[in-house]
Every structure is written in structure tokens, then in C-alpha cells.
C-alpha positions as a Markdown table, in Angstrom:
| # | Residue | x | y | z |
|---|---|---|---|---|
| 1 | Unk | 12.5 | 1.1 | -13.6 |
| 2 | Unk | 14.5 | 3.4 | -11.3 |
| 3 | Unk | 15.2 | 2.3 | -7.7 |
| 4 | Unk | 15.7 | 5.4 | -5.5 |
| 5 | Unk | 17.7 | 4.7 | -2.4 |
| 6 | Unk | 19.2 | 6.9 | 0.4 |
| 7 | Unk | 21.1 | 5.9 | 3.5 |
| 8 | Unk | 21.3 | 8.3 | 6.3 |
| 9 | Unk | 21.8 | 9.1 | 10.0 |
| 10 | Unk | 19.5 | 11.2 | 12.1 |
| 11 | Unk | 20.6 | 14.1 | 14.6 |
| 12 | Unk | 18.2 | 12.3 | 17.2 |
| 13 | Unk | 19.4 | 9.8 | 19.7 |
| 14 | Unk | 19.0 | 6.1 | 18.7 |
| 15 | Unk | 15.5 | 4.8 | 19.9 |
| 16 | Unk | 14.2 | 8.2 | 20.8 |
| 17 | Unk | 10.8 | 9.6 | 20.3 |
| 18 | Unk | 12.1 | 12.0 | 17.7 |
| 19 | Unk | 13.7 | 9.1 | 15.8 |
| 20 | Unk | 10.5 | 7.1 | 15.7 |
| 21 | Unk | 8.4 | 10.2 | 14.8 |
| 22 | Unk | 10.7 | 11.0 | 11.9 |
| 23 | Unk | 10.5 | 7.5 | 10.5 |
| 24 | Unk | 6.7 | 7.4 | 10.9 |
| 25 | Unk | 6.1 | 10.8 | 9.3 |
| 26 | Unk | 8.5 | 10.0 | 6.5 |
| 27 | Unk | 6.4 | 6.9 | 5.7 |
| 28 | Unk | 3.1 | 8.8 | 5.9 |
| 29 | Unk | 4.5 | 11.7 | 3.8 |
| 30 | Unk | 6.4 | 9.6 | 1.0 |
| 31 | Unk | 4.9 | 6.2 | 0.6 |
| 32 | Unk | 1.5 | 7.4 | -0.9 |
| 33 | Unk | 3.0 | 9.8 | -3.4 |
| 34 | Unk | 1.8 | 8.8 | -6.8 |
| 35 | Unk | 4.4 | 6.7 | -8.7 |
| 36 | Unk | 6.1 | 5.5 | -5.5 |
| 37 | Unk | 6.4 | 1.7 | -5.5 |
| 38 | Unk | 7.8 | -0.9 | -3.1 |
| 39 | Unk | 8.6 | 1.7 | -0.5 |
| 40 | Unk | 10.8 | 0.3 | 2.4 |
| 41 | Unk | 12.4 | 1.7 | 5.5 |
| 42 | Unk | 15.5 | -0.3 | 6.4 |
| 43 | Unk | 17.9 | -0.3 | 9.4 |
| 44 | Unk | 21.4 | -0.5 | 8.4 |
| 45 | Unk | 23.3 | -3.4 | 10.2 |
| 46 | Unk | 26.8 | -3.5 | 8.6 |
| 47 | Unk | 29.7 | -2.5 | 10.8 |
| 48 | Unk | 31.4 | -1.2 | 7.5 |
| 49 | Unk | 29.7 | 2.2 | 7.8 |
| 50 | Unk | 27.9 | 4.3 | 10.4 |
| 51 | Unk | 24.7 | 5.2 | 8.7 |
| 52 | Unk | 21.7 | 4.0 | 10.6 |
| 53 | Unk | 18.8 | 3.8 | 8.2 |
| 54 | Unk | 17.9 | 3.5 | 4.6 |
| 55 | Unk | 14.9 | 4.2 | 2.4 |
| 56 | Unk | 14.2 | 2.3 | -0.9 |
| 57 | Unk | 11.5 | 2.8 | -3.5 |
| 58 | Unk | 10.9 | 2.1 | -7.1 |
| 59 | Unk | 9.6 | 4.2 | -10.0 |
| 60 | Unk | 8.4 | 2.8 | -13.2 |
| 61 | Unk | 10.2 | 5.4 | -15.2 |
| 62 | Unk | 12.1 | 8.8 | -15.2 |
| 63 | Unk | 8.8 | 10.6 | -15.5 |
| 64 | Unk | 7.3 | 8.9 | -12.3 |
| 65 | Unk | 10.7 | 9.7 | -10.5 |
| 66 | Unk | 10.5 | 13.4 | -11.5 |
| 67 | Unk | 6.9 | 13.6 | -10.4 |
| 68 | Unk | 7.9 | 12.3 | -6.9 |
| 69 | Unk | 10.8 | 14.8 | -6.7 |
| 70 | Unk | 8.5 | 17.7 | -7.6 |
| 71 | Unk | 5.5 | 16.5 | -5.5 |
| 72 | Unk | 4.5 | 19.1 | -2.8 |
| 73 | Unk | 4.5 | 16.5 | 0.0 |
| 74 | Unk | 8.0 | 15.4 | -1.0 |
| 75 | Unk | 9.2 | 19.0 | -1.3 |
| 76 | Unk | 7.7 | 20.0 | 2.1 |
| 77 | Unk | 9.1 | 16.8 | 3.9 |
| 78 | Unk | 12.6 | 17.7 | 2.6 |
| 79 | Unk | 12.4 | 21.3 | 3.6 |
| 80 | Unk | 10.7 | 20.9 | 6.9 |
| 81 | Unk | 12.0 | 17.6 | 8.3 |
| 82 | Unk | 14.9 | 16.1 | 6.2 |
| 83 | Unk | 17.1 | 19.2 | 6.0 |
| 84 | Unk | 16.6 | 19.8 | 9.9 |
| 85 | Unk | 16.8 | 16.4 | 11.3 |
| 86 | Unk | 19.3 | 14.3 | 8.9 |
| 87 | Unk | 22.9 | 14.5 | 10.1 |
| 88 | Unk | 24.2 | 12.9 | 6.9 |
| 89 | Unk | 23.2 | 10.9 | 3.9 |
| 90 | Unk | 24.1 | 9.1 | 0.7 |
| 91 | Unk | 21.6 | 9.0 | -2.2 |
| 92 | Unk | 22.0 | 6.5 | -4.9 |
| 93 | Unk | 19.6 | 5.9 | -7.8 |
| 94 | Unk | 19.8 | 2.8 | -9.9 |
| 95 | Unk | 18.5 | 1.5 | -13.3 |
| 96 | Unk | 18.6 | -2.1 | -13.9 |
| 97 | Unk | 21.1 | -3.4 | -16.5 |
């Protein structure tokens, strides 16, 4: 199993229509891609960093994760939304020990 996580902050003002639209559109674009399991959108609450949100999802194996990365909806979302609207991010992918 691979758990794909990313923490990020948007260029949009907190609570703005643009922020809500980004989160809504991300869920619609990414959650239903084949192989995606346990998709979660998270609000970061720790004062130890200044990221605002997180996404977490699980894949059964490397092939499922690779399929997600190459899927046209993922590629389009990254190109048209993520690259334009995300101010900064940190991506971490885990395998269980």
C-alpha cells in the first residue's frame, strides 16, 4: 500500500470563493480516478508550520499509484489548477513498514 500525501497553501484568501472552488474541484477531479482509495481533504491546524490544507489518498500498489499520476484528469488538474493556484506544497509518499 502507498499513501500519497501533500500539504499545501493556496494563493487565494482564506475562506474565499476561489479557495472553496479549488477544494471542490480537486475532490471532483481526483477522488474518482481509478485506484484512488481513502481520499481525504484536510485542514492543517498545527502552529508548527504555515501550510493550510492537506490531501491524503491510498493506492493498493505502485501500479495503481503510477496509473493515478498518468491519468488524464490528474494531469489536467495539475496543469490547469494546481500549478496556477498553489503557493507552496510538500508531497510525501509512504509505504507501510
